[in-house]
N, C-alpha and C positions, 0 to 999 in steps of 0.2 A: 351626746356623741353623737355623732352621725354615722350610721350602719354602714356607710360607703366607704369611712378609715379604717374601723374595724376590718370590712371583708379584703381592703387593699394590703392591709398589714398581713393578715392571714395569707393571701395568696401570695405575698414576696418571701414570709419565713417559710412556706412551704416549696419555694422554686428554687429557694437560694444554695440549698446543699451545704451553709454555713452558717455560724451567729450572725446575727445583725445587731449593729448596735444602737440607739436612738437617734443617733447623729446621720448613722447611712441609712435609717428610715425618712428622716425626713428630707434625703438626699432624693428619694422617688418622687416627689412632686417640684413641679416647678416654683419659681421663687416668688410668685405672684399668688400661688394658690397653696404656699407651704404651711403646714399646721403648726402650731408651737409645740415646743418637747414635753409640755405640760400635757397637752391634748393627747400625743403619741402614747406618752404613759398612760394617760387614762384609757387609751385604746388598747394598749396592750393589755391591761387589767381585764377588758372585758373579754379578749381573748383567751386568757387563760381560761377566765371562769366558765367560757364556753367548752374548755375541754376536761371539765370536770365530768366521772363517768364512761370516760372514752377511754380508748385502748393508747392513747398519746396524751401527751402534758405538753405544757410550754416550760420551758425551764431558762434561768439566767444563768453564765456562765460568765467566762473574765472578758472574752470576744461580744458579747450581747447576748441576745435572744435565741432559743431555737425548738422546734419541735423534735421532740424523741420518743420512741415506746416506751412505756412505761414500764419499766426495771421489771416486775414482777410476772411480764409478761414474755422475758427473755425464752424461757423455756420452750417456749411454744414457735415464738418469731424467729428464732435461730433454726430453727428446723428447715427453712427456706433455703439455706444455706449449704451445700455440702461440706466444706472444706471446714477442717478443724478448727477451733477457735483458738486465739492465741495462748500459749502458756509462757510462765515467766518463771524462771528459775530464781532459787532461794539467791542468789548471789545478785542477781539483777534487782530483785527488789530492794535488799539492803543497801545495795551502792544507791540507787534512786532515793529510796528512803533519808540516809544521809543528806545526800546533796539538796532534798526538799527542807530537811530540817536545818541542817548546819551551812548554807550556803552563806557566801561563796565559798568551796571548798576544793583542795586540788585532791589530783588522785592520791598522792603520798599519803595525805592526812584520812582519805577514805581507807587506805592499806594500813595506816595504823591503828585506828578503832576498831578495822573488823578483824586486823590480825593476819589476813592473807592478800595474797596479790589480787589484785584487780585484773580482769580479764579486758584485753584489748578490746575483745567482740563486744564486751559489755557495755564500753563506753562509745565505742562505734553505733552499736544498736541503738542507744540512748541518744548520739546526735541526729540518727539519721533518721528518727522517728521524731526529731525536735521536739523531744520532752524536755533535753537539756542544751546551754551554748554555753559557749565561752565568754566569762563577762570582764577575763583581765587576765593578767598574771602576778603571783606572787613576785614580791621584790625581794627573793632571797636566790642562791646560786641556783643558776639552771633556769629559774623563771617560770615556773610551773604554772600550766593553765589554772583558772577557777573555775569551775564551774555552779551554774546556775538554772532553776526550773524556767520552763518558758509560759507563754500564754497558752500553749498547745497542750502542754503539760495540764492545766486546771482547766481546758476544755474538755480534755479526755475523761479526767476523773469527775465531772460536772460540779467543780468547785468555780465561787466566784473571784477568790483570793486566798494568799495562804494562810490567811486567818482561821479559814474552815478545815486546815488541815487537822484531826484528832488528837490533842495534847499528849503529848508523850507520857506525861504521869498516868492516862488512862490505858495506855500499850503494855500489857504484860510479855505481851508474845510477838513474834511476826506476823505470826497467822491471824494475830486480830487487828496488825494493820491492814494485811491482804483484806480483810471483810470491810475495812472502813474503806477502801479506796478500789474495792471491787476488782481484785487481781485475784486471776487464777494461778495457783502454786503448783507444779507436777508434786506427785506422792513419790516423791524420793526423799532419804537425806539428805543431809546438807553437802555442799555444793562442795567442801571439802571431802568429805566421804566419798562422794563420785570420783574426786580426780585421784585420790591416792588409790584405788583399787586395791588395796588390801595390801599394799607394799610400803606406805608411808613412806614415799618418795617425797624430797622438797626440790624448790624451786631454785634457779641458780641466787636466786638472790636471800636463799636461806627460811623463805616463809612457804605455806603451803599453798598450793595452784588450787583454782576453781575451775569449774565447770558450767557452763552457760546453755542456756535455750534461745536461739533468738525468736523472737515472735514472728507468727507464720502469718500474719496480715499486715497488709502495709496502708498504715493511716499516713495520708501526706495533709500539712497544713500551711499554708504560705502565710503568715504574720509574723513578723518578727518585731515587736514592741516591747519598751521598755514598763515593767510595773509601774513607773512613775507616771507613765502616760495613761493609766490605763482608764482613769475616773475620765479625763478629759474627752477621751474618746469617745468613753460610752455616752457622755453626755452631748 
């Protein structure tokens, strides 16, 4: 493997600011000098090996490959920024988890499982972050929207596919799931407890209401691709 190819891919991955698929890397070259996909994958392997014992690593996520700081260094690297890291309410986590594991799923089905009304702000936050999207409408009265996770959701949580989600059989509590997905949860009681404020008030629908925190940071990812096309795009 030529060192030049390895260096080119390293430079592209550093400059891209987003994951690069093998196909995208191939397009960096003119057609008459374009390396094969096997050569690119071999070069990627060398790039990955070069990252050993460094403060960053090369990881593969749903959209391709990217450099990122090693997770065990986050406590130090995070001090470069003064803004408070994103914090997620239990309500948002439960809603996102149900979408991830039961997709496609409607808002009403989420409410039926959780036993509380889903805040509009939660759905809005998940849609704005492009972690979920509407994939259709249930063929029932009212035709409610059906939600599913996106490739941006996989990228954010360092997942190549939904198969890498921790098995539900291994998750006993919500806190265990937050650890698996590297989520930070506020140190407060459940969302229903926060919303009730000791008075036990119910919503108009007769179910408990919930309170949620909107994440402070704003991630943007501009790729909307079906999971069915994932492997072909990466190749």
